[in-house]
C-alpha positions, 0 to 999 in steps of 0.5 A: 503775487500781491503787494500785501502779505495777508494773515488769514486767521486775523484778517490783518494785512501788512504791506511789503514794507511793513513786513520788512520792518519799515515803520508805519505812517507817523511812526519813527524809524529807530533803525536810522543812523542817529546823530550826535545830538540824539545821544547828548544825554549820555555824553557825561556818563563815565566809562572805563576804557582799558587797552590790554597789551597781554597777560602774565601770571606770577607768584606774589613773591615775584610781584613784590620783587618788581622794580622800575625797568623790570621786563615782564613776559606777556602772552602776546607777541610783538605786533599782535593786536591788543584788546580794547575793553569798555566797562570790562566788555571786549569791544574792539582790537587795535594797535599801539601807536606813538602820537607826539611822544605819547602812546595811543591805540588805533582800533583795527577791528570792532567786536560785535556782541551777540546781544 
């Protein structure tokens, strides 16, 4: 077996590395891990992050009767993972944690998109 893959119709040859997607000499490999400096242009782009503990449905009349201290029944159980959204897109699941008397979220699973 040769070290090149040939396409007979065009006479074009690819080395095994090029056939596997490696960049040609002089080309930049965009699949390599990028450093924080490469992303500097997007550091100031605002994003909305939401940590969803659960959902509940109610009538407007019930909503108007809510007061401080009211307990809402959610569709999740204690200890279940919460959903983490960035700009209304599910990106991760996590757990609620207490850090210095403040609530926080620890990511436990990253959700891979189909894009």
